[in-house]
Structure formats: C-alpha cells, structure tokens
Phi, psi and omega in degrees: 000134179282164178280125181303327182293333178302328182298325181297319176292319178300315182298314183291322179292327179291333181274325185268327179081350182220143182301314185294319181294317178296318179300318181297318180294327184265358179062041174227180174268163187294333180289333175291318177298314183297322179296315181293323178295315180299318181294320182293314178300320181292317183292329179267354180056043180204156178270127180262338180225144167265131178272113182236167176299339180271359179118201183270121182245132181296135170281180177300317180295321178295323177295325177292315179297324181302319178300315180289321182295317181293327176293321177295320179297317180296319179294324178294323177295318179297318179301314180301315180296322182295324186261357181251156179280170183299323181300324183284325184281336182267048175224166177112189186248141173233124180263124184239129178252142178208161176302153185303311182301312181293318185297310187279318188273345184227300190296322181301327181284352181259355187292329177297319180295323178295315183301321181295327184275323183226076186294344181273352182257130175255125180263129171258112183259118180251117176274109187215130173227114357291165183292165178294163182275112180288326180300327177267009179058033174291340176208157178279328179207163182215150170250118184240174181265001177202164176286131177297144183263354184204168181093163179275068186239146177244130184230147171217149179285131182268307187191163168266154173215165184231155172235145179224173178267126187230150175207166176272157175303323182297316179300310184296326182290333184259358181246165179300148184295146181251113175245337181210173180301326181296332179292343183290343178296340184263013187239166184258142182235149174250131188211178176283167172278112191308312185283356179250005178280116187259347179248125180301333183292346181267355182266089182219353184298309183290342174288335183259327184233122179286124178049059181295145178271095185272122184252350179206138181227139175210154176282352186253126178291335176289324174297319176303312184298315182287325178293321179296326181296333180285347184092012183296321183181190177265150180219147173276114187234160176295131180295332181287343177265309188275328184303308180286350183277113186291354179278353180247152171239135178276136184259129176044057183298336178282340181260326183241106183208089184278124179253137177221174184234148169253130177243141176262125185233132178220148178292140185298335178286345183254355190297335181252010173288129191304314182293325178290316177302322181297317179294318182296314181297315178300316180298317181298316181293312188290325178285326175296316179299326186259018179306315176304318178294318181297329179270001179078023179268004176241000000 
C-alpha cells in the first residue's frame, strides 16, 4: 500500500512539471519531492513521470493516477468543509488569472471591495494572456475571452465588453481630420506584435482598418494605453479603461465598436470550495453591476 502523503507531492509535480517549482509550492526542498515521487512509483510498481528536457511529463499510468488523485483531493476538500464552520472555510488564498487589460485596468480596483466582504481570503491576481492552465492548477479560476472546449472545467459567461479606437486631443490636432473610415489610412496606429498574438479574439484591427499604418507594437495592452497617451498614435482600447479617461477622445464610435465576452472558468473539483465560490460570486456580481461601463456606455 502506498503512502497517502505521497499523493500530495504527485499532484503538485503533475501541475508544476518541475521539481523545484513543486518544492516551492509545497515549502520543501526539491530532493524531498523527488523522494516522495520515487517512493510512490516503487509502491505502485510503475513509472508515473517521464523525465524530459521540458520537465516531468505524466506517463499513461500517471495520467490514470491523476484522475483518482484529483478526485481524492476534491473529496478531502468537501470533508473539510463539512466538518468546519463557515469562518474556517472562507479563509485562504485564491489564485485568479485574467487577461492583462481586465486584471490591471478593472479587477485590481475592485479588490478593496472584495476585501471588505471577505477579509479572510487573499486573492492572487495573475495578469496573463493567454490565461494559466487550470487543469494543471496553475490557478484556481480564470476569466477568459471564450468558453473552454476541453478539460474538466466549468464555465459561465460573465459579461460583454467593448473596445473602441482612442487618441489624445494633441494627436488629433496635428493629424488630418477624421470624418469617415477612409480617413484612417492617413493615421498612425498602436497594435500588438502580430506573430505573438495567441488569442484569435485579439485579431481585429485589420478587420476594421484596411492596411493600418502601425508605428508601435507591444504584447501589452497597458503599453498600448500608455503609448497612446503620449500622442504617438491611435489605439484600440478597452472602453472601461479609456472611456472614463478625459485625456482620450473616442474615434468614430458608431463605426468602430468591437464587442467581446468575458467567461469565468473554474476546475470542476474546485467549484464548490467555499473560498473559490466566494470569489466567483463576487466577480459575477461586480461585472454585472458594471456592464454599462464595460460596454462604454459610461
């Protein structure tokens, strides 16, 4: 019979893929992780990981054990909740991943309100595009731009949001007047680095503007925002960030109004964990309440 505690080390290594990263999460040294994995493989008489240059990769036997181990982990969480009071379950850390623009320009500003409601929960907000891998437990939940198509994940639509074309008054005063879409050919644009765009939902500039003259590119929408503020050019920005900012003017709002969706995604084993549920419910409420802002109607 194997040691039950070895499963804890197995789960973390399967999620992190590297001994040092798993050790860091478990607050032990990497030799301790390796020792527990070796003991588990010996007791089960099978190899659970292939050691590759990319790290530890689950074998077929490892993938089979992962399903059982995650189920056991979920049941242990349920057990804890059943025998603990509400005060005990609404404590701990929840790691939340979201696209950079939403994370930095909106969610960070909501954390004080969450803290007032749930002082025992610490939120780790990861600004990541594309989002972290929930199946490997890189995060507890994520806000994505589309519904996931695979994995043991539960998703629900949170809200719609809009992007518009923005520039500063200084930029517009020194460039040709814009009266129609055709006038945009005489203007400068700030955009993503094409070959580093990983999400199809972010590929929309050339759908709106034919042969745009791009003068600056970055993988960061926050860099777009700050570069546009200098008067460098026009940028497609989130309406919830640029709209309320009096330093920006929105260009051709009736012609350029990009609509996208935010989805809340959580691993099915964590969907009923109290602290994760608390964060999910808060996100659903705060995005619903701010739907006009997200769509650029404020």
